[in-house]
Residue frames relative to the residue before (quaternion, step in Angstrom):
aa qw qx qy qz dx dy dz
M 1.0000 0.0000 0.0000 0.0000 0.00 0.00 0.00
A 0.4378 -0.6803 0.5122 0.2885 3.53 -1.02 0.80
D 0.5283 -0.6250 0.4774 0.3200 3.50 -1.13 0.76
H 0.0650 0.7784 -0.6241 0.0203 3.58 -1.04 0.69
V 0.3375 -0.7214 0.5687 0.2057 3.54 -1.22 0.50
S 0.3819 -0.7290 0.5196 0.2298 3.53 -0.80 1.06
S 0.4904 -0.6188 0.5244 0.3189 3.56 -1.17 0.58
T 0.5474 -0.6012 0.4671 0.3475 3.56 -1.28 0.19
V 0.2973 -0.7053 0.6108 0.2029 3.51 -1.09 0.77
H 0.1655 -0.7869 0.5886 0.0835 3.60 -0.72 1.07
L 0.1857 -0.7434 0.6353 0.0959 3.56 -0.74 1.13
V 0.0306 -0.8353 0.5457 -0.0593 3.54 -0.33 1.34
G 0.3441 -0.7287 0.5625 0.1849 3.48 -0.94 0.99
A 0.2648 -0.8008 0.5232 0.1220 3.56 -0.67 1.14
G 0.4802 -0.6691 0.4431 0.3540 3.58 1.25 -0.10
P 0.7263 -0.4798 0.3042 0.3869 3.59 -1.28 -0.14
G 0.7761 -0.3445 0.1714 0.4996 3.58 1.26 -0.06
D 0.6652 0.4820 -0.3117 0.4776 3.56 1.01 -0.72
P 0.3955 -0.7432 0.4742 0.2576 3.63 -0.56 1.09
D 0.5728 0.6032 -0.3821 0.4025 3.60 1.12 -0.44
L 0.6681 0.4973 -0.2901 0.4714 3.61 1.27 -0.36
L 0.4456 0.6741 -0.4718 0.3528 3.61 1.24 0.14
T 0.4858 -0.6144 0.5220 0.3377 3.60 -1.21 0.51
V 0.6395 -0.5151 0.4045 0.4026 3.56 -1.27 0.45
K 0.6561 0.5107 -0.3274 0.4489 3.62 0.94 -0.85
A 0.6247 0.5458 -0.3431 0.4407 3.59 1.00 -0.83
V 0.6610 0.5032 -0.3163 0.4581 3.59 0.89 -0.89
R 0.6463 0.5337 -0.3172 0.4436 3.58 0.95 -0.88
L 0.6924 0.4806 -0.2754 0.4624 3.57 0.88 -1.00
I 0.6319 0.5201 -0.3442 0.4602 3.62 0.96 -0.83
G 0.7008 0.4881 -0.2830 0.4366 3.59 0.83 -0.86
A 0.7348 0.4281 -0.2295 0.4734 3.58 1.17 -0.58
A 0.5052 0.7006 -0.4040 0.3010 3.59 1.28 -0.27
D 0.4103 -0.6608 0.5665 0.2723 3.51 -1.21 0.61
V 0.7994 0.0543 0.0131 0.5982 3.58 1.02 -0.80
I 0.1243 -0.7866 0.6031 0.0450 3.57 -0.93 0.89
V 0.1383 -0.7682 0.6236 0.0422 3.58 -0.64 1.15
H 0.0281 0.8748 -0.4738 0.0972 3.56 -0.13 1.30
D 0.5348 -0.6062 0.4996 0.3113 3.53 -1.29 0.57
G 0.6033 -0.5670 0.4193 0.3724 3.58 -1.26 0.36
L 0.6584 0.5323 -0.3166 0.4278 3.60 1.12 -0.51
V 0.5125 0.6288 -0.4398 0.3853 3.59 1.21 -0.13
S 0.4424 -0.7441 0.4397 0.2395 3.54 -0.66 1.14
D 0.6186 -0.5440 0.4228 0.3776 3.56 -1.26 0.53
A 0.6154 0.5656 -0.3472 0.4252 3.62 1.04 -0.73
I 0.6768 0.4744 -0.2897 0.4827 3.56 1.09 -0.70
L 0.6482 0.5023 -0.3229 0.4725 3.56 1.01 -0.79
A 0.5949 0.5808 -0.3637 0.4201 3.64 1.14 -0.51
L 0.5725 0.5819 -0.3768 0.4378 3.59 1.27 -0.21
A 0.5411 0.6256 -0.4149 0.3791 3.60 1.18 -0.27
S 0.6059 -0.5285 0.4529 0.3854 3.52 -1.32 0.45
P 0.5593 -0.6075 0.4487 0.3419 3.63 -1.11 0.69
H 0.6806 0.4872 -0.2780 0.4713 3.54 1.23 -0.47
A 0.5264 0.6562 -0.4071 0.3557 3.56 1.26 -0.14
E 0.3636 -0.6838 0.5814 0.2493 3.54 -1.20 0.57
L 0.1844 -0.7794 0.5934 0.0796 3.54 -0.87 1.09
I 0.0396 -0.7951 0.6051 -0.0056 3.59 -0.71 1.05
S 0.2399 -0.7756 0.5747 0.1030 3.58 -0.64 1.18
V 0.0187 -0.7584 0.6514 0.0120 3.54 -1.02 0.94
A 0.0449 0.8586 -0.5076 0.0562 3.50 1.00 0.95
K 0.1463 -0.7645 0.6244 0.0661 3.51 -1.16 0.80
Q 0.0098 -0.7541 0.6565 0.0134 3.50 -1.11 0.82
R 0.7170 -0.4360 0.3056 0.4498 3.52 -1.30 0.30
S 0.8597 -0.0022 -0.0560 0.5078 3.58 -0.72 1.21
R 0.7456 0.3222 -0.2304 0.5358 3.65 1.19 0.10
H 0.0132 0.8052 -0.5893 0.0652 3.58 -0.39 1.28
S 0.4167 -0.7065 0.5039 0.2707 3.58 -0.82 0.92
M 0.7726 0.0159 -0.0281 0.6341 3.56 1.24 -0.43
P 0.4610 -0.6862 0.4807 0.2925 3.58 -0.86 0.86
Q 0.6647 -0.5334 0.3318 0.4044 3.56 -1.13 0.55
E 0.6455 0.5136 -0.3329 0.4568 3.56 0.99 -0.82
G 0.6228 0.5246 -0.3386 0.4715 3.65 1.07 -0.58
I 0.6258 0.5193 -0.3384 0.4736 3.61 1.05 -0.75
N 0.6296 0.5475 -0.3271 0.4437 3.57 0.95 -0.93
A 0.6972 0.4825 -0.2675 0.4578 3.55 0.87 -1.03
L 0.6131 0.5576 -0.3326 0.4501 3.55 1.09 -0.78
L 0.6627 0.5078 -0.3139 0.4523 3.58 0.84 -0.91
V 0.6645 0.5023 -0.3059 0.4611 3.54 0.95 -0.86
D 0.6525 0.5204 -0.3084 0.4564 3.55 0.93 -0.90
L 0.6569 0.5095 -0.3111 0.4605 3.62 0.86 -0.92
A 0.6634 0.4997 -0.3131 0.4606 3.61 0.93 -0.88
R 0.6742 0.4975 -0.3099 0.4494 3.57 0.96 -0.79
E 0.5916 0.5355 -0.3624 0.4816 3.60 1.27 -0.28
G 0.5202 -0.6673 0.4005 0.3517 3.59 1.27 -0.07
R 0.4822 0.6774 -0.4333 0.3476 3.62 1.25 0.19
S 0.4975 -0.6262 0.5096 0.3173 3.55 -1.20 0.56
V 0.0763 -0.8515 0.5179 -0.0297 3.59 -0.27 1.31
V 0.0552 -0.7573 0.6500 0.0321 3.54 -1.01 0.97
R 0.1613 -0.7383 0.6467 0.1029 3.57 -0.87 0.96
L 0.1154 -0.8420 0.5269 0.0070 3.51 -0.15 1.34
K 0.0597 -0.8377 0.5396 -0.0591 3.52 -0.52 1.31
G 0.5075 -0.6442 0.4692 0.3276 3.59 -0.93 0.76
G 0.7984 0.2314 -0.1781 0.5265 3.56 -1.07 0.70
D 0.6835 -0.3988 0.3550 0.4977 3.54 -0.91 -1.08
P 0.5655 -0.6496 0.3657 0.3529 3.63 -0.82 0.79
F 0.7619 0.3932 -0.1895 0.4785 3.50 1.13 -0.71
I 0.6017 0.4765 -0.3861 0.5118 3.60 1.24 0.43
F 0.8100 -0.2494 0.1012 0.5210 3.57 -0.15 1.36
G 0.5082 0.6444 -0.4294 0.3770 3.60 1.10 0.65
R 0.4124 -0.7184 0.4570 0.3239 3.64 1.25 0.01
G 0.2743 0.7754 -0.5204 0.2295 3.57 1.17 0.52
G 0.6204 0.5631 -0.3553 0.4145 3.57 0.99 -0.69
E 0.6423 0.5181 -0.3202 0.4653 3.57 1.04 -0.70
E 0.6727 0.4987 -0.2959 0.4596 3.54 1.01 -0.85
V 0.6130 0.5224 -0.3486 0.4793 3.60 1.11 -0.67
D 0.6470 0.5207 -0.3243 0.4529 3.58 0.94 -0.87
A 0.6537 0.5161 -0.3225 0.4498 3.63 0.97 -0.82
C 0.6699 0.4927 -0.3089 0.4615 3.56 0.97 -0.83
R 0.6284 0.5338 -0.3240 0.4640 3.57 1.00 -0.81
A 0.6892 0.5035 -0.2877 0.4345 3.52 0.88 -0.96
A 0.6915 0.4366 -0.2561 0.5154 3.55 1.23 -0.58
G 0.5089 -0.6675 0.4151 0.3511 3.62 1.18 0.00
V 0.4862 0.6431 -0.4472 0.3873 3.56 1.19 0.46
P 0.4664 -0.6793 0.4898 0.2847 3.59 -0.90 0.96
V 0.0587 -0.8109 0.5822 0.0032 3.57 -0.97 0.79
D 0.1250 -0.7799 0.6129 0.0232 3.56 -1.07 0.80
V 0.1843 -0.7917 0.5753 0.0905 3.59 -0.91 0.85
V 0.1115 -0.7831 0.6108 0.0353 3.56 -0.79 1.07
P 0.3587 -0.7709 0.4775 0.2214 3.62 -0.39 1.11
G 0.1549 -0.7703 0.6107 0.0980 3.47 -1.27 0.51
I 0.5741 -0.5371 0.4438 0.4300 3.59 -1.19 0.37
S 0.4171 -0.7207 0.4980 0.2421 3.56 -0.72 1.04
A 0.6449 -0.5126 0.3880 0.4133 3.58 -1.25 0.47
A 0.6589 0.5124 -0.3294 0.4413 3.63 0.92 -0.82
I 0.6901 0.4649 -0.3085 0.4609 3.58 0.78 -0.92
G 0.7068 0.4727 -0.2830 0.4438 3.60 0.78 -0.94
S 0.6896 0.4803 -0.2915 0.4570 3.60 0.87 -0.90
A 0.6303 0.5232 -0.3290 0.4698 3.59 1.04 -0.78
A 0.6468 0.5245 -0.3135 0.4563 3.60 0.95 -0.84
A 0.6555 0.5111 -0.2945 0.4716 3.55 0.98 -0.93
A 0.6941 0.4361 -0.2536 0.5136 3.64 1.11 -0.64
Q 0.3717 -0.7272 0.4886 0.3069 3.56 1.23 -0.18
L 0.4118 0.6868 -0.4656 0.3767 3.51 1.14 0.86
P 0.2492 -0.7927 0.5364 0.1475 3.63 -0.41 1.13
L 0.3560 -0.7539 0.5015 0.2311 3.60 -0.47 1.06
T 0.7340 0.1334 -0.1619 0.6459 3.58 1.22 -0.35
H 0.0023 0.7714 -0.6348 0.0450 3.49 -1.19 0.67
R 0.5627 -0.6412 0.3946 0.3413 3.58 -0.78 0.97
A 0.7581 0.3940 -0.2034 0.4782 3.55 1.00 -0.91
A 0.7873 0.3711 -0.1570 0.4666 3.61 1.20 -0.25
S 0.8299 -0.0610 0.0703 0.5501 3.58 0.98 -0.71
S 0.1351 -0.7984 0.5856 0.0367 3.55 -0.97 0.94
A 0.7371 0.2807 -0.1908 0.5843 3.59 1.33 0.16
V 0.0899 -0.7730 0.6269 0.0367 3.54 -1.18 0.80
S 0.0780 -0.7805 0.6196 0.0277 3.55 -1.06 0.86
F 0.2035 -0.7608 0.6042 0.1213 3.55 -1.09 0.75
V 0.0381 0.7904 -0.6099 0.0429 3.59 -0.89 0.93
A 0.3891 -0.6891 0.5550 0.2564 3.51 -1.34 0.34
G 0.4225 -0.7604 0.4516 0.1982 3.52 -0.76 1.09
Q 0.7969 0.2160 -0.1614 0.5405 3.59 1.16 -0.16
C 0.4038 0.7161 -0.4721 0.3181 3.56 1.24 0.38
K 0.8474 -0.0605 -0.0298 0.5267 3.59 -0.58 1.27
G 0.6335 -0.5423 0.3472 0.4289 3.61 1.16 0.29
L 0.5567 -0.6425 0.4047 0.3369 3.56 -0.92 0.84
T 0.6491 0.5530 -0.3393 0.3972 3.60 0.92 -0.82
D 0.6648 0.4998 -0.3149 0.4571 3.61 1.14 -0.38
Q 0.6604 0.5278 -0.3014 0.4410 3.57 1.22 -0.19
D 0.2213 -0.7576 0.6011 0.1256 3.55 -1.01 0.85
W 0.0497 -0.8188 0.5709 -0.0348 3.51 -0.41 1.35
S 0.3068 0.7853 -0.4993 0.1998 3.58 1.21 0.17
G 0.8325 0.1954 -0.1681 0.4905 3.56 -0.91 0.99
L 0.5659 0.6143 -0.4000 0.3774 3.67 1.19 0.02
A 0.7851 0.2385 -0.1446 0.5530 3.57 1.08 -0.44
G 0.4747 0.6461 -0.5010 0.3258 3.58 -1.10 0.62
K 0.7900 -0.3048 0.2223 0.4833 3.55 -1.27 -0.28
G 0.8411 0.1812 -0.1560 0.4851 3.54 -0.92 0.97
R 0.7147 0.3903 -0.2516 0.5231 3.59 1.24 0.17
T 0.2384 -0.7397 0.6138 0.1384 3.53 -1.27 0.56
L 0.1021 -0.7726 0.6245 0.0522 3.54 -0.94 0.95
V 0.1041 -0.7797 0.6161 0.0391 3.61 -0.79 1.03
I 0.1261 -0.8089 0.5741 0.0145 3.55 -0.68 1.20
Y 0.2378 -0.7384 0.6226 0.1032 3.52 -0.82 1.20
M 0.8589 0.1713 -0.0800 0.4760 3.55 -1.30 0.44
G 0.4543 0.7323 -0.4017 0.3098 3.56 0.98 0.76
V 0.4027 0.7500 -0.4594 0.2535 3.59 1.25 -0.05
A 0.7065 0.4833 -0.2666 0.4429 3.55 0.79 -1.04
T 0.7664 0.3246 -0.1612 0.5303 3.62 1.17 -0.61
A 0.2382 0.8314 -0.4851 0.1290 3.58 1.28 0.32
A 0.6745 0.4965 -0.3101 0.4498 3.60 0.92 -0.91
D 0.6468 0.5031 -0.3095 0.4825 3.60 1.04 -0.79
I 0.6119 0.5429 -0.3516 0.4552 3.58 1.06 -0.70
A 0.6610 0.5038 -0.3036 0.4660 3.59 0.85 -0.94
D 0.6565 0.4982 -0.3185 0.4682 3.62 0.92 -0.87
K 0.6419 0.5282 -0.3310 0.4467 3.61 0.95 -0.88
L 0.6995 0.4629 -0.2960 0.4569 3.60 0.78 -0.97
I 0.6540 0.4995 -0.3322 0.4609 3.61 0.90 -0.79
A 0.6459 0.5138 -0.3252 0.4616 3.61 0.98 -0.77
D 0.6713 0.4707 -0.2902 0.4935 3.59 1.22 -0.54
G 0.6708 -0.5496 0.2862 0.4074 3.61 1.26 0.24
V 0.4636 0.6600 -0.4660 0.3636 3.60 1.23 0.13
S 0.5405 -0.6519 0.4275 0.3163 3.59 -0.90 0.88
P 0.4566 -0.6713 0.5005 0.3006 3.65 -0.86 0.86
A 0.6820 0.4828 -0.2945 0.4637 3.63 1.11 -0.42
L 0.3990 0.7048 -0.5001 0.3066 3.64 1.19 0.20
P 0.4767 -0.6756 0.4697 0.3093 3.64 -0.89 0.80
V 0.1032 -0.7720 0.6271 0.0144 3.51 -1.19 0.79
A 0.1028 -0.7740 0.6210 0.0683 3.58 -0.99 0.78
V 0.1769 -0.7458 0.6316 0.1164 3.61 -1.11 0.72
L 0.1378 -0.7934 0.5916 0.0392 3.58 -0.68 1.11
E 0.0729 -0.8282 0.5552 -0.0212 3.55 -0.28 1.31
N 0.8365 0.0175 -0.0619 0.5442 3.61 -0.86 1.01
G 0.0093 0.8660 -0.4996 0.0173 3.58 0.86 0.95
T 0.8438 0.1557 -0.2049 0.4710 3.52 -1.13 0.97
R 0.6029 0.5737 -0.3603 0.4214 3.63 1.21 -0.16
A 0.6979 -0.4872 0.3254 0.4120 3.60 -1.28 0.31
D 0.7526 0.3697 -0.2016 0.5062 3.56 1.12 -0.69
M 0.2417 0.7950 -0.5180 0.2029 3.59 1.16 0.56
R 0.0711 -0.7492 0.6568 0.0468 3.57 -1.18 0.75
T 0.1111 -0.7457 0.6523 0.0784 3.54 -1.18 0.72
L 0.0379 -0.8079 0.5866 -0.0435 3.53 -0.55 1.18
R 0.1204 -0.8013 0.5851 0.0339 3.60 -1.00 0.82
T 0.1212 0.7597 -0.6341 0.0783 3.50 -1.18 0.72
L 0.5717 -0.5313 0.4611 0.4222 3.56 -1.20 -0.55
L 0.6710 -0.5206 0.3333 0.4094 3.56 -1.17 0.63
A 0.6601 0.5345 -0.3244 0.4164 3.62 0.89 -0.85
D 0.7121 0.4435 -0.2307 0.4929 3.57 1.22 -0.55
L 0.3985 0.7737 -0.4500 0.2003 3.58 1.23 -0.22
G 0.6994 0.4667 -0.2933 0.4550 3.61 0.69 -0.99
D 0.6706 0.4900 -0.3099 0.4627 3.58 0.92 -0.89
M 0.6464 0.5340 -0.3305 0.4332 3.60 0.99 -0.76
V 0.6021 0.5714 -0.3395 0.4424 3.56 1.05 -0.82
V 0.6877 0.4511 -0.2630 0.5043 3.53 0.98 -0.92
R 0.6587 0.5426 -0.3097 0.4192 3.59 0.83 -1.00
E 0.7795 0.3434 -0.1643 0.4975 3.58 0.90 -1.02
K 0.4040 -0.7423 0.4537 0.2827 3.57 1.36 0.17
V 0.1251 0.8114 -0.5557 0.1313 3.60 0.81 0.94
V 0.0948 -0.7901 0.6049 0.0279 3.57 -1.01 0.89
S 0.5253 -0.6050 0.4857 0.3494 3.53 -1.25 0.42
P 0.5460 -0.1510 -0.8197 -0.0844 1.48 -2.28 1.09
A 0.0919 0.7881 -0.6025 0.0863 3.54 -0.98 0.86
L 0.2520 -0.7480 0.5955 0.1494 3.57 -1.09 0.71
I 0.2241 -0.7284 0.6240 0.1730 3.53 -1.25 0.49
V 0.0982 -0.7764 0.6218 0.0317 3.57 -0.81 1.04
V 0.0946 -0.7947 0.5996 0.0033 3.55 -0.68 1.21
G 0.5673 0.5911 -0.4345 0.3740 3.56 -0.73 1.05
E 0.6954 -0.4898 0.3431 0.3985 3.54 -1.32 0.31
V 0.5615 0.6064 -0.3900 0.4061 3.58 1.17 -0.52
A 0.5513 0.6177 -0.4089 0.3838 3.67 1.08 -0.48
A 0.5973 0.5743 -0.3606 0.4281 3.59 1.11 -0.51
H 0.6632 0.4952 -0.3058 0.4705 3.62 1.19 -0.37
A 0.5361 0.6545 -0.4148 0.3350 3.65 1.13 -0.23
L 0.4390 -0.6083 0.5816 0.3145 3.50 -1.36 0.41
A 0.2098 0.8218 -0.4685 0.2472 3.57 0.04 1.36
Q 0.4628 -0.6018 0.5738 0.3073 3.47 -1.42 0.28
D 0.2730 -0.7593 0.5640 0.1757 3.58 -0.64 1.07
S 0.2504 -0.8267 0.4941 0.0984 3.55 -0.52 1.22
L 0.7432 0.3347 -0.2007 0.5434 3.59 1.19 -0.31
I 0.4934 -0.6915 0.4391 0.2925 3.58 -0.69 1.12
A 0.6279 0.5405 -0.3330 0.4502 3.59 1.02 -0.80
Y 0.6136 0.5273 -0.3522 0.4705 3.61 1.07 -0.63
R 0.6500 0.5235 -0.3302 0.4410 3.57 0.84 -0.91
D 0.6535 0.4990 -0.3194 0.4712 3.57 0.92 -0.83
M 0.6656 0.4984 -0.3125 0.4592 3.56 0.92 -0.78
A 0.6449 0.5283 -0.3154 0.4533 3.56 1.01 -0.82
L 0.6344 0.5345 -0.3284 0.4517 3.54 1.00 -0.75
N 0.6302 0.5327 -0.3217 0.4642 3.55 1.05 -0.84
I 0.7123 0.4609 -0.2629 0.4594 3.57 0.98 -0.89
E 0.8228 0.3001 -0.1029 0.4716 3.58 0.81 -1.06
G 0.5254 -0.6294 0.4326 0.3752 3.56 1.19 -0.29
P 0.7071 -0.4564 0.3093 0.4428 3.60 -1.22 0.29
A 0.0631 0.7670 -0.6377 0.0330 3.46 -1.23 0.66
T 0.3947 -0.6956 0.5438 0.2542 3.50 -1.25 0.45
T 0.2463 -0.7593 0.5822 0.1541 3.58 -1.23 0.47
G 0.4771 -0.6682 0.5019 0.2719 3.52 -1.12 0.72
P 0.7445 -0.4104 0.2879 0.4409 3.58 -1.31 0.02
D 0.6878 0.4799 -0.2712 0.4724 3.57 1.22 -0.60
G 0.5830 -0.6033 0.3651 0.4036 3.57 1.31 0.09
K 0.5393 0.6323 -0.4108 0.3749 3.62 1.20 -0.08
R 0.5426 -0.6335 0.4578 0.3077 3.52 -1.13 0.80
V 0.1349 -0.7753 0.6131 0.0690 3.55 -0.96 0.89
E 0.3157 -0.7791 0.5133 0.1730 3.57 -0.56 1.13
């Protein structure tokens, strides 16, 4: 066999959806790629930055339905690189935050294929910023934890100590299990009255920020017809978000804490 040199696989974080939040390096690599293997959550606006000659391959994943298993994605990246093509693996958020980027790096290394990782703004960081929700706040939280709401099943996860006073818990992929998440946290001793925010379609034009209490989380997701992608933020910091209060009891509590405020036509608090 003739010797050949594999091209580099670039794992690129596409951020939460707004193309203005891409890094300069990400934009450059997307525009120069021969082939882009992308997640389903990567926005059309970001894919539009690709060369018109680039091949776009979707490996979209949804709950219990994957267009290609992870092992197939790993093999595809290796094969494309060995063909000498310029490969971008474009992943929503950051490649190493619930993006399975670590598995893809391991596969490339094992195959002797060079790999490069370009960080992206994570869904939590980007969505929280868009909602003006500080994940840490001197008066409310000095610690943040990120967990997956459906990774290996809730019963296999130990969240003890991650939520409560002075702490912020950010839950990815938790819409379908929101009621179970609330029950789990309350059973672990977290106050049912702790504020919770749900950030739907973070940073995008159709973003919604909804707020309630932990005890109402599951009901609110159903009542407001929340859809993925959405993040759940549990903690006192949720009271600082620019959000629509979904529970009357929460609005009353917020007024007692923060004083009178006016709301706009969309129900959002106006300072």
